[in-house]
C-alpha positions as CSV (number, residue, x, y, z in Angstrom):
1,M,-2.9,5.0,-19.1
2,K,-1.2,7.2,-16.5
3,F,-2.2,8.0,-13.0
4,V,-1.5,11.4,-11.4
5,L,-1.6,11.0,-7.6
6,R,-1.5,13.7,-4.9
7,P,1.3,13.2,-2.5
8,S,-1.2,12.4,0.4
9,L,-2.9,9.7,-1.8
10,F,0.5,8.3,-2.8
11,G,1.5,8.2,0.8
12,F,-1.7,6.4,1.7
13,V,-1.2,3.7,-1.0
14,V,2.4,3.2,0.2
15,A,1.4,2.9,3.8
16,T,-1.3,0.3,3.0
17,R,1.3,-1.8,1.1
18,A,3.9,-1.3,3.9
19,A,1.5,-2.5,6.6
20,L,0.6,-5.6,4.6
21,A,4.2,-6.4,3.9
22,L,5.4,-5.8,7.4
23,G,2.7,-8.1,8.7
24,V,3.7,-10.9,6.4
25,G,7.3,-10.4,7.3
26,L,6.6,-10.6,11.0
27,L,4.8,-13.8,10.4
28,V,8.0,-15.5,9.0
29,A,10.4,-13.8,11.5
30,S,11.5,-15.3,14.7
31,R,12.9,-12.4,16.8
32,I,9.8,-11.7,18.7
33,P,8.1,-14.3,20.8
34,E,5.5,-16.3,18.7
35,P,2.2,-15.3,20.4
36,R,3.0,-11.6,20.4
37,R,4.5,-11.7,16.8
38,R,1.3,-13.4,15.5
39,A,-1.0,-10.9,17.1
40,I,1.0,-8.0,15.7
41,A,1.4,-9.5,12.3
42,L,-2.3,-10.4,11.9
43,T,-3.3,-6.9,13.0
44,L,-1.0,-5.3,10.4
45,I,-2.2,-7.7,7.7
46,G,-5.8,-6.9,8.6
47,I,-5.1,-3.1,8.4
48,G,-3.3,-3.5,5.1
49,A,-6.1,-5.7,3.6
50,V,-9.0,-3.5,4.8
51,T,-7.4,-0.2,3.6
52,T,-6.6,-1.8,0.2
53,I,-10.2,-1.3,-1.1
54,P,-10.3,2.5,-0.4
55,A,-6.8,2.8,-1.8
56,V,-7.7,1.1,-5.1
57,R,-10.9,3.1,-5.3
58,A,-8.9,6.4,-4.7
59,V,-6.3,5.5,-7.3
60,L,-8.8,4.4,-10.0
61,G,-10.8,7.7,-9.3
62,T,-7.8,9.7,-10.3
63,R,-7.6,8.3,-13.8
64,R,-7.4,10.9,-16.5
65,E,-5.7,11.6,-19.8
66,V,-2.3,13.2,-19.3
67,P,-0.6,14.6,-22.4
68,E,2.5,12.8,-23.3
69,L,5.7,14.8,-23.3
70,K,7.4,14.7,-26.7
71,Q,11.1,14.1,-26.5
72,A,13.5,16.1,-28.5
73,V,15.4,14.0,-31.0
């Protein structure tokens, strides 16, 4: 099965994954003071987690059969 995504949908999916990953990364980093780092990280994780559901629904809603390209031998 292949997915054909519009650039805007692809950007949305990438942004949700990036927010989640950045939040997790901030939790383990030590460059920002702990209380501030924790608040920012939990906010990013929350945004990433909450936007995952609409992203999955949007991607699964784009499923369709795409003809396979035949390669020349």
